[in-house]
C-alpha positions as CSV (number, residue, x, y, z in Angstrom):
1,X,-18.5,30.4,36.0
2,X,-22.2,30.5,35.6
3,X,-24.1,27.4,33.7
4,X,-25.0,29.9,30.5
5,X,-21.3,31.2,30.4
6,X,-19.8,27.4,30.7
7,X,-22.6,26.5,27.9
8,X,-21.4,29.4,25.7
9,X,-17.9,28.7,26.0
10,X,-17.9,25.0,24.8
11,X,-20.5,25.9,21.8
12,X,-17.9,28.6,20.9
13,X,-15.0,26.0,21.2
14,X,-16.9,23.1,19.2
15,X,-17.8,25.8,16.2
16,X,-14.3,26.7,16.1
17,X,-13.0,23.2,16.3
18,X,-15.4,22.0,13.4
19,X,-14.5,24.9,11.3
20,X,-10.7,24.4,11.8
21,X,-11.3,20.7,10.7
22,X,-13.2,21.7,7.9
23,X,-10.8,24.2,6.6
24,X,-7.7,22.0,7.1
25,X,-9.3,18.7,5.9
26,X,-11.2,19.4,2.6
27,X,-9.6,18.8,-0.5
28,X,-11.7,19.0,-4.0
29,X,-13.3,15.7,-4.5
30,X,-12.4,15.8,-7.8
31,X,-8.8,15.8,-7.3
32,X,-8.7,13.4,-4.3
33,X,-10.4,10.8,-6.2
34,X,-7.8,11.4,-9.4
35,X,-5.0,10.8,-6.8
36,X,-6.8,7.4,-5.2
37,X,-7.3,6.3,-8.9
38,X,-3.9,6.9,-9.7
39,X,-2.1,5.3,-6.5
40,X,-4.2,2.3,-6.9
41,X,-3.3,1.7,-10.9
42,X,0.3,2.2,-9.2
43,X,-0.1,-0.5,-7.1
44,X,-2.3,-2.6,-9.5
45,X,0.8,-2.4,-11.9
46,X,3.3,-3.5,-9.1
47,X,0.8,-7.0,-9.2
48,X,0.8,-7.2,-13.0
49,X,4.7,-6.5,-13.6
50,X,4.9,-9.3,-10.8
51,X,2.4,-11.8,-13.1
52,X,4.1,-10.9,-16.2
53,X,7.7,-11.4,-15.3
54,X,8.5,-7.6,-16.3
55,X,11.1,-6.6,-14.1
56,X,11.1,-3.2,-16.0
57,X,7.7,-2.6,-15.2
58,X,8.4,-3.2,-12.0
59,X,11.7,-1.0,-11.3
60,X,10.1,1.9,-13.1
61,X,7.6,1.5,-10.2
62,X,10.0,2.4,-7.5
63,X,11.8,5.7,-6.3
64,X,15.7,5.6,-5.9
65,X,16.3,4.3,-2.9
66,X,13.0,2.5,-1.8
67,X,12.9,-0.1,0.8
68,X,11.1,-3.6,0.7
69,X,11.0,-5.2,4.2
70,X,9.2,-8.2,5.3
71,X,8.1,-8.9,8.9
72,X,9.4,-12.4,9.1
73,X,7.6,-15.4,11.7
74,X,10.8,-17.3,12.8
75,X,9.3,-19.8,15.4
76,X,7.9,-17.6,18.3
77,X,10.3,-14.3,17.1
78,X,9.3,-11.5,14.6
79,X,12.3,-10.7,12.3
80,X,12.3,-7.7,10.1
81,X,13.7,-8.4,6.9
82,X,15.3,-6.3,3.8
83,X,15.5,-6.9,0.5
84,X,16.6,-4.4,-2.3
85,X,14.5,-3.3,-5.4
86,X,17.5,-4.4,-7.4
87,X,17.3,-8.2,-5.9
88,X,13.2,-8.1,-6.7
89,X,13.4,-7.2,-9.7
90,X,16.0,-9.9,-10.7
91,X,13.8,-12.6,-9.0
92,X,10.6,-11.5,-11.1
93,X,12.7,-11.8,-14.2
94,X,14.8,-15.0,-13.4
95,X,13.3,-17.8,-15.9
96,X,10.6,-19.8,-14.6
97,X,8.1,-21.9,-15.9
98,X,5.5,-20.6,-13.2
99,X,3.7,-16.6,-12.4
100,X,3.7,-15.1,-9.2
101,X,-0.1,-13.9,-8.6
102,X,-1.0,-11.9,-6.0
103,X,-4.2,-10.3,-5.3
104,X,-5.3,-8.1,-3.1
105,X,-8.1,-8.6,-0.9
106,X,-9.1,-5.0,-0.9
107,X,-7.2,-1.2,-0.8
108,X,-7.8,1.1,2.0
109,X,-5.7,4.1,0.6
110,X,-5.1,7.5,1.9
111,X,-3.7,10.4,-0.3
112,X,-2.8,13.9,0.6
113,X,-1.5,15.9,-1.9
114,X,2.1,14.0,-3.1
115,X,1.9,11.1,-0.6
116,X,-0.3,8.2,-0.3
117,X,-0.2,5.0,1.9
118,X,-2.3,1.9,0.5
119,X,-3.1,-1.4,3.0
120,X,-4.0,-3.8,1.3
121,X,-4.6,-7.4,2.6
122,X,-3.4,-10.2,0.0
123,X,-3.3,-13.8,-1.1
124,X,-0.1,-14.7,-3.1
125,X,-0.7,-17.9,-5.5
126,X,1.8,-19.9,-8.0
127,X,0.4,-20.4,-11.1
128,X,1.3,-22.9,-13.5
129,X,-0.2,-25.2,-15.8
130,X,-3.4,-23.6,-15.7
131,X,-3.6,-24.2,-11.9
132,X,-2.6,-22.0,-9.1
133,X,-1.7,-23.0,-5.6
134,X,-1.6,-20.9,-2.7
135,X,1.7,-20.3,-0.9
136,X,0.6,-17.5,1.7
137,X,-1.1,-14.5,2.8
138,X,-0.8,-11.6,4.4
139,X,-0.8,-7.4,4.2
140,X,0.7,-4.8,2.0
141,X,1.8,-1.6,3.7
142,X,3.2,0.5,0.8
143,X,3.7,4.1,0.8
144,X,4.2,6.0,-2.1
145,X,4.9,9.9,-3.3
146,X,4.1,12.1,-6.4
147,X,7.2,13.1,-7.7
148,X,5.3,15.3,-10.3
149,X,4.5,13.5,-12.9
150,X,3.5,10.0,-11.5
151,X,3.3,8.0,-8.3
152,X,6.5,6.2,-6.8
153,X,6.5,3.5,-4.4
154,X,9.0,4.5,-1.7
155,X,8.4,1.4,0.4
156,X,6.5,-2.0,0.7
157,X,6.2,-3.6,4.3
158,X,4.6,-7.0,4.4
159,X,3.5,-9.7,6.3
160,X,3.1,-13.5,5.5
161,X,1.6,-16.2,6.8
162,X,0.5,-19.8,5.6
163,X,-1.9,-20.7,8.3
164,X,-4.2,-17.5,8.6
165,X,-5.1,-17.8,4.7
166,X,-8.5,-18.0,3.9
167,X,-9.7,-18.9,0.4
């Protein structure tokens, strides 16, 4: 194959790849921004419901059969612990004098049509009598789907660490 023919083949491949990526990767910017805003609003509502001890608001954010998973450190082993959304809602609603305050460090949100994923490092505090105590920090990986009218959480997987927290 001559140098010029090889160059043309490579150029055609590059242009074709760029055209295919552009055709499949673009979504109207306004629609994408709307999705990202709505997804973040759902996650913010989760943290607000936890803070307000509002199990009804919390439960309304989850899809049927949603899963809650925690990667738990037990010595040098890492285990995957499952909790039901019903148990989580009961814990949120249980009478207590403190508030659960989960503060996101930032959101990294990816959304496409009816599927979204949120990466969210956080710090978790117990707030009582005007003071707050840092309990742990970690990362939430939150999956959501759009059911035609709103974004619902299908799964949350989180990590928790006391040692890695920087307040």
